[in-house]
C-alpha positions in Angstrom: 151.1 49.0 190.4 148.4 47.8 188.0 145.9 50.1 189.6 148.3 53.0 189.0 148.8 52.1 185.3 145.1 51.9 184.8 144.6 55.2 186.4 147.2 56.8 184.2 145.6 55.3 181.1 142.2 56.5 182.1 143.5 60.0 182.8 145.2 60.1 179.3 141.9 58.9 177.7 139.9 61.5 179.5 142.4 64.2 178.6 142.3 63.2 174.9 138.5 63.2 174.8 138.4 66.6 176.5 140.9 67.9 174.0 138.9 66.6 171.1 135.7 68.1 172.5 137.4 71.5 172.8 138.9 71.2 169.3 139.4 73.6 167.7 139.6 76.4 170.2 141.9 78.6 168.2 142.9 79.3 164.6 144.4 76.5 162.4 147.1 76.7 159.8 147.2 74.7 156.5 150.7 74.5 155.0 150.9 74.6 151.2 154.4 73.7 149.9 154.2 75.8 146.7 153.7 79.4 145.7 150.2 81.0 145.5 148.2 80.7 142.3 148.6 76.9 141.5 146.1 74.1 142.0 147.3 73.1 145.5 147.0 76.7 146.7 143.5 77.1 145.0 142.1 73.9 146.5 143.7 74.5 149.9 142.1 78.0 150.1 138.7 76.5 149.1 139.0 73.9 151.9 140.3 76.5 154.4 137.3 78.8 153.8 134.9 75.9 154.2 136.6 74.6 157.4 136.5 78.1 158.8 132.7 78.0 158.5 132.5 74.5 159.9 134.9 75.1 162.9 133.9 78.7 163.6 137.6 79.3 163.8 139.9 80.9 161.2 141.8 78.4 159.0 144.8 80.1 157.5 146.7 79.0 154.4 150.5 79.5 154.7 152.6 79.0 151.6 155.9 77.5 152.7 157.9 77.4 149.5 161.1 75.6 148.6 162.5 72.4 147.0 159.3 71.4 145.4 157.4 71.1 148.7 160.2 69.6 150.8 160.5 72.7 153.1 156.7 72.6 153.7 156.9 68.9 154.4 159.7 69.4 156.9 157.7 72.2 158.5 154.8 69.8 159.1 157.1 67.2 160.7 158.3 69.8 163.2 154.9 71.0 164.1 153.2 70.1 167.4 150.9 67.1 166.9 147.8 68.8 168.1 145.7 69.2 164.9 146.3 73.0 164.6 149.0 72.7 161.9 148.0 70.7 158.8 149.3 70.3 155.3 147.5 70.2 152.0 149.3 68.1 149.4 149.0 65.7 146.4 151.3 63.1 144.9 154.2 65.5 145.3 154.1 64.4 149.0 155.2 60.9 147.7 157.6 62.2 145.1 159.6 64.5 147.4 161.3 61.6 149.4 162.2 60.0 146.0 164.0 63.2 144.8 165.5 64.0 148.2 166.4 60.6 149.8 168.9 62.2 152.2 166.0 64.0 153.9 165.0 60.7 155.4 161.3 61.3 155.3 158.4 59.0 154.4 154.9 60.0 153.2 153.3 57.0 154.9 155.0 56.5 158.2 156.0 60.1 159.1 152.6 61.8 158.9 148.9 61.2 159.8 146.5 61.0 156.9 143.4 63.1 157.5 141.5 62.5 154.2 141.2 63.1 150.5 139.5 66.2 149.2 139.4 65.9 145.4 140.8 64.3 142.3 141.7 66.5 139.3 142.7 65.5 135.7 145.8 67.0 134.2 146.0 69.0 131.0 148.7 69.7 128.5 148.5 73.4 127.5 150.7 75.4 125.1 151.4 79.1 124.6 149.4 80.8 121.9 152.7 81.9 120.4 154.3 78.4 120.4 153.0 77.4 117.0 151.8 74.1 118.5 148.2 73.4 117.4 147.5 69.8 118.5 149.1 66.8 120.3 149.6 64.7 117.2 151.5 67.5 115.4 153.5 68.2 118.5 154.5 64.6 118.9 155.4 64.4 115.2 157.6 67.5 115.4 159.3 66.3 118.6 160.1 63.0 117.0 161.6 64.4 113.9 163.7 66.8 116.0 162.1 70.1 114.7 160.6 70.9 118.1 162.2 70.7 121.5 159.6 72.4 123.8 160.4 74.2 127.0 157.9 72.8 129.5 157.4 74.7 132.8 156.6 73.1 136.1 155.9 74.0 139.7 159.4 72.9 140.6 161.2 69.6 141.5 159.0 67.2 143.2 155.7 68.7 142.0 153.2 66.7 140.0 153.7 68.9 136.9 157.5 68.1 137.1 156.8 64.3 137.2 154.1 64.5 134.5 156.3 66.4 132.1 159.2 64.0 132.6 156.9 61.1 131.8 155.5 62.9 128.8 158.9 63.4 127.3 159.7 59.7 127.9 156.5 58.5 126.2 156.7 61.1 123.4 160.2 59.8 122.5 161.3 63.3 121.9 163.6 65.9 123.5 162.5 68.9 125.5 163.6 71.1 128.4 162.0 71.0 131.9 162.0 74.5 133.3 161.3 74.6 137.0 159.6 77.4 138.8 158.8 78.1 142.5 155.2 77.0 141.9 152.9 76.5 138.9 151.5 80.0 139.2 154.7 81.7 138.0 155.1 79.0 135.3 151.6 79.7 134.0 152.3 83.4 133.9 155.3 82.7 131.7 153.2 80.4 129.6 150.7 83.2 128.9 153.6 85.5 128.0 155.1 83.0 125.6 158.3 82.6 127.6 157.8 78.8 127.7 156.1 76.6 125.2 153.9 74.4 127.4 152.9 73.1 130.7 151.2 70.0 132.1 149.1 71.0 135.1 145.6 70.4 136.5 142.3 71.7 135.1 141.9 73.9 138.2 144.6 76.3 137.0 144.3 75.9 133.2 140.7 75.5 132.3 139.5 79.1 132.6 142.7 80.3 130.8 141.9 77.9 127.9 138.3 79.0 127.8 139.4 82.7 127.7 141.8 81.8 124.9 144.9 83.0 126.9 146.5 79.6 126.3 145.5 76.5 124.3 144.8 73.2 126.0 145.6 70.3 123.6 145.3 67.1 125.6 143.4 65.9 128.7 144.6 63.1 131.0 141.2 61.4 131.5 139.3 58.4 130.1 137.0 60.7 128.1 136.4 64.3 127.3 134.8 66.5 130.0 131.8 68.8 129.6 133.9 71.8 130.9 136.4 71.4 128.0 134.5 69.6 125.3 136.9 70.8 122.6 140.0 69.3 124.3 140.8 65.7 123.2 142.2 63.1 125.6 145.8 62.0 125.4 144.6 58.7 124.0 142.8 60.5 121.2 146.0 62.4 120.5 148.1 59.3 120.1 149.6 58.9 123.6 147.2 56.5 125.5 150.0 55.5 128.0 149.9 58.9 129.6 147.4 58.5 132.4 147.5 61.1 135.2 144.8 62.0 137.6 145.9 63.9 140.7 144.5 63.3 144.2 144.6 66.1 146.8 144.4 65.5 150.5 145.0 66.8 154.0 147.8 65.6 156.4 148.7 66.1 160.0 151.8 65.7 162.1 152.6 62.2 163.3 151.2 61.5 166.8 148.1 63.8 166.4 145.5 62.3 168.9 143.0 59.9 167.4 140.1 61.9 168.6 141.4 65.1 167.0 142.1 63.1 163.8 138.5 61.9 163.8 137.2 65.5 164.3 139.3 66.7 161.4 138.2 63.8 159.1 134.5 64.3 160.0 134.8 68.0 159.4 136.4 67.4 156.0 133.7 65.0 155.0 131.0 67.5 155.9 132.8 70.1 153.8 132.9 67.7 150.8 129.2 67.0 151.1 128.1 70.6 150.9 126.4 71.3 147.6 128.2 74.6 147.1 131.6 72.9 147.6 130.8 70.2 145.1 129.5 72.8 142.7 132.8 74.7 143.0 134.8 71.5 142.3 132.7 70.8 139.2 133.5 74.3 137.9 137.1 73.3 138.1 136.5 69.9 136.6 137.5 68.3 139.9 135.7 65.4 141.5 134.9 64.9 145.2 135.7 61.5 146.7 132.9 59.0 147.3 132.2 58.1 151.0 134.3 55.0 150.6 137.3 57.0 149.4 137.3 59.4 152.4 139.0 59.3 155.8 142.4 58.4 157.1 142.6 54.8 156.0 141.6 55.5 152.4 144.1 58.3 152.0 146.9 56.2 153.6 146.1 53.4 151.1 146.3 55.9 148.2 149.7 57.2 149.4 151.0 53.6 149.8 149.9 52.7 146.3 151.5 55.8 144.8 154.8 55.2 146.6 155.3 52.1 144.4 153.8 53.6 141.2 155.7 56.9 141.3 159.0 55.2 142.3 158.8 53.3 139.1 158.0 56.4 137.0 160.8 58.4 138.7 163.3 55.6 138.0 162.2 55.1 134.3 162.3 58.9 133.6 165.6 59.5 135.4 163.8 62.2 137.4 166.1 64.2 139.6 165.9 67.3 141.7 167.7 70.3 140.3 
């Protein structure tokens, strides 16, 4: 009996190793839970293009939109755990279960964590037609009741949704959270003046600010950045408690073989180390993770930490899905 068990175990090990050696032998899909045009989509496509070169297999980005990323999350959970279906996400992965508790999903125990790709600071930007010129003046007007800004977000459960709810709480003023099916459509309305402002990542807002199509008035970072030297930090603008830097990472279905997970993590690390990839991140004011911040264990720890942090923020802001 023992000999039979050992034989089966050896067969499974050999099968897993063979699978990893052949991986990938066909195209891969990366799920993005929001509409095209936002930060998640932009970074996911950058990673997909680099992995395509590394794997010598097509890596396709598929936008699975709905419920602030919940539909995409559920799609990942239903996928075969073979490494060919992945998901690119950020703290919204943690926020979704808080907004949709009946879904019964968990961002730590229900998925495999491949690795972190980049961290990106968030920016408060306003429409050129909003009449808002700076964060201090915006806060003053919100507190005296003369301004109740419409703030657009990528939808319930997205980082912009959480950031804007926290902003209204800290600002001690009223405003309306306007939810879209992705930050891309929200930013389009921001440029058109349909909404007053948005809090999103530098990836999507920096070039629009530089081109004067919108006006960035506050940066969620310890200090100003070279790419946007004219934009003060939230601390400079009188709101030091607003601290929001967004991690972005890759996830796989629960049960993906360890050897395949290792192949994915190693490929992701090679991508991050490429000078052209780092240069592209720098253009977007994003930062690649240090070697100690990469891999499955590091991303799992980040997600576990954010579970506690974001649960507290969601509770204090009264954040709900709509």
